[in-house]
C-alpha positions as a Markdown table, in Angstrom:
| # | Residue | x | y | z |
|---|---|---|---|---|
| 1 | Unk | 7.9 | -19.3 | -21.6 |
| 2 | Unk | 9.4 | -16.7 | -19.0 |
| 3 | Unk | 7.6 | -16.3 | -15.8 |
| 4 | Unk | 7.5 | -13.1 | -14.1 |
| 5 | Unk | 9.1 | -13.8 | -10.7 |
| 6 | Unk | 8.0 | -10.6 | -9.1 |
| 7 | Unk | 5.1 | -10.8 | -6.6 |
| 8 | Unk | 2.3 | -8.9 | -7.3 |
| 9 | Unk | 1.3 | -6.7 | -4.2 |
| 10 | Unk | -2.4 | -5.7 | -3.2 |
| 11 | Unk | -3.4 | -3.5 | -0.2 |
| 12 | Unk | -6.8 | -4.4 | 0.8 |
| 13 | Unk | -6.7 | -3.6 | 4.4 |
| 14 | Unk | -7.0 | 0.1 | 4.4 |
| 15 | Unk | -5.0 | 3.4 | 4.7 |
| 16 | Unk | -2.2 | 4.2 | 7.1 |
| 17 | Unk | -1.3 | 7.9 | 7.6 |
| 18 | Unk | 2.5 | 8.3 | 8.0 |
| 19 | Unk | 3.6 | 11.3 | 10.4 |
| 20 | Unk | 7.0 | 12.8 | 11.0 |
| 21 | Unk | 7.7 | 14.0 | 14.5 |
| 22 | Unk | 8.5 | 17.6 | 15.0 |
| 23 | Unk | 8.8 | 20.0 | 18.0 |
| 24 | Unk | 6.3 | 22.7 | 18.5 |
| 25 | Unk | 5.4 | 25.2 | 21.1 |
| 26 | Unk | 2.2 | 24.8 | 23.1 |
| 27 | Unk | 0.3 | 27.7 | 24.6 |
| 28 | Unk | 2.5 | 28.0 | 27.4 |
| 29 | Unk | 5.4 | 28.4 | 25.3 |
| 30 | Unk | 7.1 | 24.9 | 26.3 |
| 31 | Unk | 8.2 | 22.8 | 23.3 |
| 32 | Unk | 6.4 | 19.6 | 22.8 |
| 33 | Unk | 6.5 | 17.1 | 20.1 |
| 34 | Unk | 3.7 | 16.7 | 17.7 |
| 35 | Unk | 2.9 | 14.8 | 14.4 |
| 36 | Unk | 3.1 | 16.4 | 10.9 |
| 37 | Unk | 1.5 | 14.3 | 8.0 |
| 38 | Unk | 4.3 | 13.1 | 5.4 |
| 39 | Unk | 2.1 | 10.8 | 3.3 |
| 40 | Unk | -1.0 | 8.3 | 3.2 |
| 41 | Unk | -0.5 | 4.7 | 2.1 |
| 42 | Unk | -2.7 | 1.6 | 1.5 |
| 43 | Unk | -1.6 | -1.4 | 3.3 |
| 44 | Unk | -2.1 | -4.9 | 3.9 |
| 45 | Unk | -1.8 | -6.3 | 7.6 |
| 46 | Unk | 0.9 | -9.2 | 8.0 |
| 47 | Unk | 1.1 | -11.7 | 10.7 |
| 48 | Unk | 3.5 | -10.7 | 13.3 |
| 49 | Unk | 5.5 | -14.0 | 13.3 |
| 50 | Unk | 6.9 | -15.6 | 16.3 |
| 51 | Unk | 10.7 | -15.1 | 15.5 |
| 52 | Unk | 10.0 | -11.4 | 14.8 |
| 53 | Unk | 8.1 | -11.1 | 18.0 |
| 54 | Unk | 10.5 | -12.8 | 20.4 |
| 55 | Unk | 13.5 | -10.8 | 18.6 |
| 56 | Unk | 11.8 | -7.7 | 19.3 |
| 57 | Unk | 11.3 | -8.6 | 22.8 |
| 58 | Unk | 14.9 | -9.1 | 23.4 |
| 59 | Unk | 15.4 | -5.7 | 22.3 |
| 60 | Unk | 12.9 | -4.2 | 24.5 |
| 61 | Unk | 10.2 | -3.5 | 21.9 |
| 62 | Unk | 6.7 | -5.1 | 21.8 |
| 63 | Unk | 5.6 | -5.5 | 18.2 |
| 64 | Unk | 1.8 | -5.2 | 17.6 |
| 65 | Unk | 1.5 | -4.7 | 13.9 |
| 66 | Unk | 3.3 | -5.4 | 10.8 |
| 67 | Unk | 1.8 | -3.4 | 7.7 |
| 68 | Unk | 3.0 | -4.0 | 4.0 |
| 69 | Unk | 2.6 | -0.8 | 2.1 |
| 70 | Unk | 3.9 | 0.7 | -1.3 |
| 71 | Unk | 7.7 | 1.6 | -0.9 |
| 72 | Unk | 8.3 | 5.2 | 0.1 |
| 73 | Unk | 12.0 | 6.1 | 0.6 |
| 74 | Unk | 11.1 | 9.0 | 3.0 |
| 75 | Unk | 9.6 | 6.7 | 5.7 |
| 76 | Unk | 11.9 | 5.9 | 8.6 |
| 77 | Unk | 12.0 | 4.5 | 12.0 |
| 78 | Unk | 11.6 | 8.0 | 13.3 |
| 79 | Unk | 8.2 | 8.3 | 12.2 |
| 80 | Unk | 4.8 | 7.5 | 13.4 |
| 81 | Unk | 2.0 | 5.5 | 11.8 |
| 82 | Unk | -1.7 | 5.7 | 12.3 |
| 83 | Unk | -3.8 | 3.0 | 10.5 |
| 84 | Unk | -7.5 | 2.6 | 10.2 |
| 85 | Unk | -8.0 | 1.8 | 14.0 |
| 86 | Unk | -6.7 | 5.4 | 14.7 |
| 87 | Unk | -4.1 | 4.3 | 17.2 |
| 88 | Unk | -0.7 | 5.9 | 17.1 |
| 89 | Unk | 2.4 | 3.4 | 16.4 |
| 90 | Unk | 6.1 | 4.1 | 16.5 |
| 91 | Unk | 7.7 | 2.6 | 13.3 |
| 92 | Unk | 10.4 | 0.4 | 14.7 |
| 93 | Unk | 11.6 | -1.0 | 11.4 |
| 94 | Unk | 11.2 | -0.4 | 7.8 |
| 95 | Unk | 12.2 | -3.3 | 5.6 |
| 96 | Unk | 12.2 | -3.2 | 1.8 |
| 97 | Unk | 10.7 | -6.1 | 0.2 |
| 98 | Unk | 12.6 | -7.8 | -2.8 |
| 99 | Unk | 10.8 | -9.1 | -5.8 |
| 100 | Unk | 7.5 | -6.9 | -4.9 |
| 101 | Unk | 5.6 | -5.8 | -7.7 |
| 102 | Unk | 5.2 | -2.6 | -7.4 |
| 103 | Unk | 8.2 | -2.1 | -4.8 |
| 104 | Unk | 7.0 | -2.5 | -1.3 |
| 105 | Unk | 8.1 | -2.1 | 2.2 |
| 106 | Unk | 6.9 | -3.8 | 5.5 |
| 107 | Unk | 6.6 | -1.4 | 8.6 |
| 108 | Unk | 7.1 | -3.2 | 12.1 |
| 109 | Unk | 5.0 | -1.1 | 14.6 |
| 110 | Unk | 5.0 | -0.7 | 18.3 |
| 111 | Unk | 2.0 | 1.0 | 20.0 |
| 112 | Unk | 2.8 | 4.8 | 21.4 |
| 113 | Unk | 2.2 | 5.0 | 24.9 |
| 114 | Unk | 1.6 | 8.7 | 25.2 |
| 115 | Unk | -0.2 | 9.9 | 22.1 |
| 116 | Unk | 1.3 | 13.0 | 20.0 |
| 117 | Unk | -0.8 | 16.0 | 19.3 |
| 118 | Unk | -1.5 | 16.3 | 15.4 |
| 119 | Unk | -0.6 | 19.6 | 13.7 |
């Protein structure tokens, strides 16, 4: 009997909105960065491991969340994620998960200090 070595993924914890950051102009004509929706994905919240947390601290990043989602090639570390708590997080790292079925990625997130406007 051949066993399927792929890990079957499920995403019970909610939906995360993925936004791209783009320059727009405000009422005064000054350019400001704003968020434009790219995708909405179901996710499973993962534990922020000790190694990941301290390695990020050494790089000057405070990791608050790790979310596992279906793989989307257009999601990058230049994007912003907004999960069900409504908080904006900068995507610090996108990791493609080998052996996941369907293909998956993990998003390592750091809280955004100054919230972006959403257009």
